[in-house]
C-alpha positions as CSV (number, residue, x, y, z in Angstrom):
1,X,-24.6,22.3,-7.3
2,X,-28.2,21.3,-8.1
3,X,-26.9,18.3,-10.1
4,X,-24.9,17.0,-7.0
5,X,-27.4,16.8,-4.1
6,X,-25.6,14.0,-2.5
7,X,-22.7,16.3,-1.6
8,X,-25.0,18.4,0.5
9,X,-27.4,15.9,1.8
10,X,-25.1,13.2,3.1
11,X,-23.0,13.6,6.3
12,X,-19.4,12.7,6.1
13,X,-19.7,10.0,3.3
14,X,-20.3,10.6,-0.4
15,X,-20.8,8.4,-3.4
16,X,-17.6,8.0,-5.4
17,X,-19.4,8.7,-8.6
18,X,-20.7,12.0,-7.3
19,X,-17.3,13.0,-5.8
20,X,-15.7,12.3,-9.2
21,X,-18.3,14.3,-11.1
22,X,-17.9,17.2,-8.7
23,X,-14.1,17.2,-9.0
24,X,-14.2,16.9,-12.8
25,X,-16.8,19.6,-13.0
26,X,-14.7,22.0,-10.9
27,X,-17.1,22.1,-7.9
28,X,-14.7,20.3,-5.6
29,X,-11.1,21.2,-5.6
30,X,-8.9,18.4,-4.2
31,X,-6.5,19.9,-1.7
32,X,-2.8,19.7,-2.5
33,X,-0.1,18.4,-0.2
34,X,2.6,21.0,-0.9
35,X,3.9,23.8,1.4
36,X,6.5,26.3,0.2
37,X,8.6,28.4,2.6
38,X,10.6,31.5,1.8
39,X,13.7,31.4,3.9
40,X,15.6,34.2,5.5
41,X,17.9,34.3,2.5
42,X,15.1,34.5,-0.1
43,X,15.4,30.9,-1.3
44,X,12.3,28.7,-1.6
45,X,11.9,25.3,0.0
46,X,9.1,22.8,-0.5
47,X,7.6,20.3,1.9
48,X,5.3,17.3,1.3
49,X,2.9,17.6,4.2
50,X,1.4,14.1,3.9
51,X,4.6,12.1,4.6
52,X,7.2,12.7,7.2
53,X,10.5,13.8,5.8
54,X,12.8,16.7,5.0
55,X,12.1,19.7,2.8
56,X,13.8,20.2,-0.6
57,X,14.8,23.1,-2.8
58,X,12.1,24.8,-4.8
59,X,13.6,27.9,-6.3
60,X,14.4,31.5,-5.5
61,X,12.5,34.8,-5.0
62,X,13.3,37.0,-8.0
63,X,13.1,40.1,-5.8
64,X,15.8,38.6,-3.5
65,X,14.0,40.2,-0.6
66,X,13.2,38.7,2.9
67,X,10.8,39.6,5.7
68,X,7.9,38.6,3.5
69,X,4.3,37.6,4.4
70,X,3.1,34.4,2.6
71,X,-0.4,33.5,1.4
72,X,-1.7,31.2,-1.3
73,X,-4.5,29.1,-2.8
74,X,-4.8,25.7,-4.5
75,X,-2.5,26.7,-7.4
76,X,-0.5,29.8,-6.5
77,X,1.7,31.1,-3.6
78,X,2.2,34.8,-3.1
79,X,5.0,36.5,-1.1
80,X,4.4,40.1,-0.2
81,X,6.3,42.8,1.7
82,X,10.0,43.0,2.1
83,X,12.9,44.2,4.2
84,X,14.0,47.7,3.6
85,X,10.4,48.7,3.2
86,X,10.2,47.6,-0.4
87,X,6.8,47.0,-2.1
88,X,7.7,43.9,-4.1
89,X,5.1,41.1,-4.4
90,X,6.3,37.8,-5.9
91,X,4.3,34.7,-6.9
92,X,4.9,31.0,-7.7
93,X,3.0,28.2,-9.2
94,X,2.7,25.7,-6.3
95,X,2.8,22.5,-8.5
96,X,6.0,23.3,-10.4
97,X,9.4,24.0,-8.9
98,X,11.2,27.2,-10.1
99,X,11.9,30.8,-9.3
100,X,9.1,33.3,-8.5
101,X,7.8,35.9,-10.9
102,X,6.8,39.6,-10.3
103,X,3.2,40.0,-9.2
104,X,3.0,43.7,-8.6
105,X,3.4,46.1,-5.7
106,X,1.9,46.5,-2.3
107,X,0.2,49.8,-1.3
108,X,3.0,50.5,1.2
109,X,6.6,49.2,1.5
110,X,7.0,47.1,4.7
111,X,8.7,44.0,6.2
112,X,7.3,41.4,8.5
113,X,3.6,41.8,7.7
114,X,0.9,39.3,8.6
115,X,-0.7,37.6,5.6
116,X,-3.6,35.1,5.0
117,X,-6.1,34.2,2.2
118,X,-9.0,32.2,1.0
119,X,-9.1,30.7,-2.5
120,X,-9.7,34.1,-4.1
121,X,-8.3,36.9,-2.1
122,X,-5.1,37.5,-0.2
123,X,-4.9,40.0,2.7
124,X,-1.8,41.6,4.2
125,X,-1.6,43.8,7.3
126,X,0.8,45.6,9.6
127,X,4.6,45.3,9.3
128,X,7.7,47.5,9.5
129,X,8.0,50.6,7.4
130,X,10.5,51.1,9.3
131,X,8.1,52.2,12.0
132,X,5.1,50.0,12.7
133,X,2.3,50.1,10.1
134,X,-1.5,49.8,10.5
135,X,-2.2,49.4,6.8
136,X,-4.2,46.4,5.5
137,X,-4.3,45.8,1.7
138,X,-5.6,43.0,-0.5
139,X,-5.0,41.3,-3.9
140,X,-6.7,38.8,-6.1
141,X,-4.4,35.7,-6.1
142,X,-5.1,34.3,-9.6
143,X,-4.4,37.7,-11.3
144,X,-1.3,39.9,-11.2
145,X,-1.3,43.6,-10.3
146,X,-0.9,46.0,-7.4
147,X,-2.6,45.4,-4.1
148,X,-5.6,47.6,-3.1
149,X,-6.3,49.4,0.3
150,X,-8.5,47.3,2.6
151,X,-8.5,49.3,5.8
152,X,-6.5,49.6,9.1
153,X,-5.5,47.5,12.0
154,X,-6.8,48.4,15.5
155,X,-3.1,49.1,16.5
156,X,-0.1,49.7,14.2
157,X,2.5,46.9,14.8
158,X,5.2,44.7,13.2
159,X,6.3,41.1,13.8
160,X,2.7,39.9,13.8
161,X,1.3,37.0,11.8
162,X,-2.0,35.8,10.3
163,X,-4.3,32.9,9.6
164,X,-7.8,32.4,8.3
165,X,-10.9,30.4,7.7
166,X,-12.5,30.7,4.2
167,X,-14.4,33.8,5.4
168,X,-12.5,35.4,8.3
169,X,-8.8,36.4,8.8
170,X,-7.0,36.9,12.1
171,X,-4.0,39.3,12.8
172,X,-2.2,37.7,15.7
173,X,0.3,39.4,18.2
174,X,3.0,41.8,17.2
175,X,5.5,44.3,18.6
176,X,6.3,48.0,18.6
177,X,4.3,48.1,20.7
178,X,4.5,44.6,22.2
179,X,1.0,43.2,21.9
180,X,-1.3,40.4,22.9
181,X,-3.8,41.7,20.4
182,X,-5.9,39.6,18.0
183,X,-7.7,41.5,15.3
184,X,-10.0,40.1,12.6
185,X,-11.6,41.1,9.3
186,X,-14.1,39.5,6.9
187,X,-12.0,38.6,3.9
188,X,-14.7,39.3,1.2
189,X,-15.3,42.9,2.5
190,X,-13.1,45.9,3.1
191,X,-12.9,48.1,6.2
192,X,-10.9,48.4,9.4
193,X,-10.1,45.4,11.6
194,X,-12.1,44.7,14.7
195,X,-10.8,43.5,18.1
196,X,-11.2,39.7,18.3
197,X,-9.7,39.0,21.8
198,X,-6.3,38.6,23.5
199,X,-3.5,36.1,23.4
200,X,-2.6,34.4,26.7
201,X,0.7,36.5,26.6
202,X,2.2,39.2,24.4
203,X,3.7,37.4,21.3
204,X,5.7,38.5,18.3
205,X,7.9,36.8,15.7
206,X,5.4,33.9,16.2
207,X,4.3,31.4,13.7
208,X,0.5,31.1,12.9
209,X,-1.5,28.5,11.0
210,X,-5.1,27.2,10.9
211,X,-7.8,24.7,9.9
212,X,-11.0,26.0,8.6
213,X,-12.3,26.4,12.2
214,X,-9.3,26.8,14.5
215,X,-6.2,29.1,14.4
216,X,-3.1,28.4,16.4
217,X,-0.1,30.5,17.2
218,X,3.3,28.9,18.0
219,X,6.5,30.0,19.6
220,X,7.9,33.5,19.3
221,X,9.1,36.2,21.7
222,X,9.2,37.2,24.5
223,X,11.9,34.8,25.9
224,X,11.8,32.3,23.1
225,X,8.5,30.7,24.2
226,X,7.5,27.2,23.3
227,X,3.8,27.9,24.0
228,X,1.1,27.1,21.4
229,X,-2.3,28.8,21.8
230,X,-5.5,28.2,19.8
231,X,-8.4,30.5,18.7
232,X,-11.8,29.5,17.4
233,X,-11.9,31.6,14.3
234,X,-15.7,31.9,13.9
235,X,-16.2,33.3,17.5
236,X,-14.5,36.2,19.1
237,X,-12.6,35.5,22.4
238,X,-9.2,35.1,24.0
239,X,-6.7,32.4,22.9
240,X,-6.4,29.2,25.0
241,X,-3.2,27.3,25.9
242,X,-2.9,24.3,23.5
243,X,0.5,22.7,23.8
244,X,4.2,23.3,23.2
245,X,6.7,23.3,20.3
246,X,9.6,20.8,20.4
247,X,12.1,23.6,21.0
248,X,12.0,27.2,21.9
249,X,12.2,29.4,18.7
250,X,11.4,32.8,17.4
251,X,10.8,33.9,13.8
252,X,9.7,30.5,12.7
253,X,7.2,30.1,9.9
254,X,3.9,28.3,10.0
255,X,1.5,26.7,7.6
256,X,-0.9,23.7,7.6
257,X,-2.8,21.2,5.5
258,X,-5.9,22.0,7.6
259,X,-5.4,18.8,9.7
260,X,-1.8,19.3,10.8
261,X,0.1,22.4,11.5
262,X,3.8,22.7,10.5
263,X,6.4,24.9,12.2
264,X,9.5,25.5,10.1
265,X,12.9,26.8,11.0
266,X,13.4,29.9,13.1
267,X,16.0,30.9,15.6
268,X,16.6,28.7,18.7
269,X,16.6,30.1,22.2
270,X,19.1,27.6,23.4
271,X,22.0,28.9,21.4
272,X,20.6,31.8,19.2
273,X,21.5,29.8,16.1
274,X,19.2,29.2,13.1
275,X,17.2,26.0,13.2
276,X,16.4,23.4,10.5
277,X,13.7,21.7,12.6
278,X,10.2,21.0,11.1
279,X,7.6,20.3,13.9
280,X,4.1,19.1,13.4
281,X,0.9,18.9,15.5
282,X,-2.6,17.8,14.9
283,X,-4.7,21.1,15.0
284,X,-7.8,19.4,16.6
285,X,-5.8,17.7,19.4
286,X,-3.0,19.9,20.7
287,X,-0.2,18.6,22.9
288,X,3.5,18.7,22.3
289,X,4.7,19.0,18.7
290,X,6.6,16.1,17.2
291,X,9.5,16.0,14.8
292,X,8.5,15.8,11.1
293,X,11.8,16.2,9.3
294,X,14.4,18.9,8.5
295,X,14.8,21.9,6.2
296,X,17.6,21.6,3.6
297,X,19.2,24.6,5.2
298,X,18.8,26.2,8.6
299,X,17.2,29.6,8.5
300,X,16.6,32.2,11.2
301,X,14.7,35.4,11.0
302,X,12.4,36.6,8.2
303,X,11.0,33.3,6.9
304,X,7.4,32.7,5.8
305,X,5.3,29.8,4.4
306,X,2.1,28.9,2.7
307,X,0.4,25.8,1.3
308,X,-2.2,24.4,-1.1
309,X,-4.5,23.3,1.7
310,X,-4.4,25.7,4.7
311,X,-7.6,26.6,6.6
312,X,-8.6,29.4,4.4
313,X,-9.2,27.0,1.5
314,X,-12.0,25.2,3.3
315,X,-9.9,22.0,3.5
316,X,-9.9,21.5,-0.2
317,X,-13.6,22.1,-0.9
318,X,-15.1,24.9,-3.0
319,X,-18.8,25.5,-3.5
320,X,-21.6,24.3,-1.2
321,X,-19.8,22.6,1.6
322,X,-21.1,19.2,2.7
323,X,-21.8,18.7,6.4
324,X,-18.9,16.8,7.9
325,X,-19.1,15.1,11.3
326,X,-16.8,16.5,14.0
327,X,-14.1,14.0,14.7
328,X,-14.3,12.5,11.2
329,X,-11.0,11.0,10.1
330,X,-10.1,9.8,13.6
331,X,-9.1,6.2,14.4
332,X,-9.0,4.8,17.9
333,X,-7.0,2.0,19.6
334,X,-8.3,0.9,23.0
335,X,-6.7,-1.3,25.6
336,X,-4.1,-4.0,24.9
337,X,-1.2,-5.7,26.7
338,X,2.4,-4.6,26.6
339,X,3.7,-8.1,26.1
340,X,2.5,-11.7,27.0
341,X,3.5,-11.2,30.6
342,X,2.9,-7.5,30.8
343,X,0.4,-5.0,32.1
344,X,-3.1,-4.7,30.8
345,X,-3.7,-1.2,29.2
346,X,-6.6,1.1,30.0
347,X,-5.7,3.9,27.6
348,X,-7.4,4.9,24.4
349,X,-5.0,6.3,21.7
350,X,-6.2,8.3,18.6
351,X,-4.7,8.7,15.1
352,X,-5.6,11.0,12.2
353,X,-6.2,8.4,9.4
354,X,-5.5,10.8,6.6
355,X,-2.1,11.9,7.8
356,X,1.1,10.2,9.1
357,X,2.2,10.7,12.7
358,X,2.2,9.3,16.2
359,X,-0.9,8.5,18.3
360,X,-2.3,11.0,20.8
361,X,-3.9,10.3,24.1
362,X,-7.8,10.3,23.8
363,X,-8.9,9.0,27.2
364,X,-9.3,5.8,29.2
365,X,-11.5,2.7,29.0
366,X,-13.5,1.8,32.1
367,X,-11.4,-1.3,32.7
368,X,-7.9,-2.3,31.7
369,X,-8.1,-5.2,29.4
370,X,-7.0,-6.7,26.0
371,X,-8.5,-8.7,23.2
372,X,-11.3,-6.3,22.6
373,X,-13.3,-5.8,19.4
374,X,-14.8,-2.6,18.0
375,X,-17.3,-1.1,15.7
376,X,-18.4,2.5,15.0
377,X,-20.8,4.9,13.4
378,X,-19.7,8.3,12.1
379,X,-20.1,9.8,15.6
380,X,-19.7,7.0,18.1
381,X,-17.1,4.3,18.7
382,X,-17.8,1.1,20.6
383,X,-15.4,-1.4,22.4
384,X,-16.8,-4.8,23.4
385,X,-15.6,-7.8,25.4
386,X,-12.0,-8.5,26.3
387,X,-10.0,-10.2,28.9
388,X,-8.6,-8.7,32.2
389,X,-5.7,-10.2,34.1
390,X,-6.5,-8.2,37.3
391,X,-7.9,-10.2,40.1
392,X,-10.3,-11.9,39.5
393,X,-9.0,-12.6,36.0
394,X,-11.9,-13.1,33.7
395,X,-13.4,-12.7,30.3
396,X,-15.7,-9.7,30.2
397,X,-19.1,-8.9,28.7
398,X,-18.6,-5.1,29.1
399,X,-19.4,-2.8,26.2
400,X,-18.1,0.8,26.3
401,X,-18.5,3.8,24.0
402,X,-16.8,7.1,23.1
403,X,-17.8,10.1,21.1
404,X,-15.3,10.8,18.2
405,X,-15.8,14.6,18.3
406,X,-14.7,15.0,21.9
407,X,-11.7,13.5,23.7
408,X,-12.4,11.9,27.0
409,X,-12.9,8.6,28.9
410,X,-15.2,5.8,27.7
411,X,-18.7,5.4,29.2
412,X,-20.6,2.2,30.0
413,X,-22.8,1.2,27.1
414,X,-24.2,-2.1,28.2
415,X,-23.4,-5.8,28.2
416,X,-22.9,-8.4,25.5
417,X,-24.9,-11.7,25.7
418,X,-21.6,-13.7,26.3
419,X,-18.4,-12.8,28.1
420,X,-15.6,-13.3,25.5
421,X,-12.3,-11.9,24.0
422,X,-10.6,-11.9,20.6
423,X,-14.0,-11.5,18.8
424,X,-14.5,-10.4,15.3
425,X,-15.5,-6.7,15.2
426,X,-15.2,-3.7,12.9
427,X,-18.4,-4.7,11.2
428,X,-21.7,-2.9,11.0
429,X,-23.7,-0.1,9.4
430,X,-24.2,3.5,10.6
431,X,-27.0,2.2,12.9
432,X,-26.1,-1.3,13.9
433,X,-22.8,-2.9,15.2
434,X,-22.0,-6.6,15.0
435,X,-19.7,-8.5,17.3
436,X,-19.1,-12.2,16.5
437,X,-18.0,-15.2,18.5
438,X,-14.6,-15.3,20.3
439,X,-12.9,-17.0,23.2
440,X,-14.6,-17.6,26.5
441,X,-14.4,-20.0,29.4
442,X,-14.0,-22.9,29.1
443,X,-13.6,-22.8,25.3
444,X,-14.8,-20.9,22.2
445,X,-18.1,-19.2,21.3
446,X,-20.1,-19.1,18.1
447,X,-22.5,-16.4,19.3
448,X,-23.0,-13.3,17.2
449,X,-24.5,-10.2,19.0
450,X,-25.7,-6.9,17.7
451,X,-26.2,-3.4,19.2
452,X,-27.9,-0.2,18.1
453,X,-24.9,2.2,18.2
454,X,-26.8,5.4,18.7
455,X,-28.5,4.2,21.9
456,X,-26.8,2.6,24.9
457,X,-28.1,-0.8,26.0
458,X,-27.4,-4.5,26.2
459,X,-26.5,-6.5,23.1
460,X,-29.1,-8.7,21.4
461,X,-28.5,-12.2,20.0
462,X,-28.2,-12.0,16.2
463,X,-27.3,-15.7,15.3
464,X,-24.3,-18.0,15.1
465,X,-21.1,-18.4,13.1
466,X,-20.6,-21.6,11.1
467,X,-18.1,-22.7,13.7
468,X,-17.0,-21.4,17.2
469,X,-13.7,-19.6,16.9
470,X,-11.5,-16.7,18.2
471,X,-8.7,-14.4,17.0
472,X,-10.4,-13.8,13.7
473,X,-11.2,-10.6,11.7
474,X,-14.4,-8.9,10.6
475,X,-15.3,-6.2,8.1
476,X,-18.4,-5.1,6.4
477,X,-20.4,-2.8,4.1
478,X,-23.5,-0.9,5.2
479,X,-25.5,-4.1,4.4
480,X,-23.3,-7.1,4.9
481,X,-20.7,-8.3,7.6
482,X,-17.9,-10.8,6.8
483,X,-15.9,-12.7,9.3
484,X,-12.7,-14.6,8.3
485,X,-9.8,-16.6,9.6
486,X,-9.3,-17.4,13.3
487,X,-8.6,-20.3,15.6
488,X,-11.2,-23.1,16.0
């Protein structure tokens, strides 16, 4: 990576030329958008994780077996284990539809094992032999051949599931015995698993997925739970309640694109029938999962899924990883009004810019208002100005800030030089934010202010627009701001 210092030295933003050079040189692998699920009947179904919609047919497992664990990397998906304690391992090429091919055999025949991977190695553990197994084995994804012994779980069990970061894998839950156990291993080594912590409750037939930092477990038994827990993969400890699935299911499958987790199929607790539901949730946010689409056919027990961009693949990057700001990729919407005669809003909503989906609650502004403008650095967002209808109704000079990395309410930042609303914002550099003109009493303003985003304080006069106006737009590069349109 010596020829690409910008990828290491810059935080969150890279020159397009250097990104292109790194991609073309094989240093940076662009994460794919495809997930593939093996259903309870042994058919394969594909899902485009970047756009809401239903899954479609992909092919069939040549072994015809179910109860498999699924793992994969950027190019290949691998399905290992099988009902009837068979040793079959199948693989597919993620980019091309079709039937699977024979990969080799596992060290032990078993169904319902946990499986996870990084870009090089896949690891499988536990399962039904038909008794519970404690065996962990591994394989090299881009070659074919038999798996190799890795070590043992802390407790033999089946019905567990697994997820990973690029370096560490977690074995989550299980039954026979019923367990709230979380084990972990370092993927690049071999040896027995180590206790990581405990789930909030015993859990089996659960779905599991991850980003490169956080693992989540979703649904499962006992009692067809809707609960979602999360674990911080790099640090040992117990899981924490995170949210809920849209419906109570067991034996659903899970995967992710490292930003969103997807929960596919399963068996519903409401009527014990198979489900065709696909749920999604933003891994960094939590909350209640939302509908993404449907599977082409409902499937119950024994399904599994993997993707080209799960947490074990370092969110698409290989090599020396650039430092990336926590909260990056997050957009915020603050305040507003429900309709011309409606209520002023105080809430802040967040979106993940790189994915489709509904907003999530982020926190609250200090005052309910509308007509606000905004600007941001990589770490801090700023809202300025606005109008409030609450008595006494008035234009405001209030400036508030939030930290992108942590959800919560806005804090007072300072005051602008002029009280106004409908200003031009969204302009500035990583250090300085620009807020221009806007409406105020009794008319319009041409005043442009600036702030230093990293340090709270009052705005300073920057200059004047060519004409006083409001309800216009602003944008900018790191060196120049542009304001356009509006009412004079």
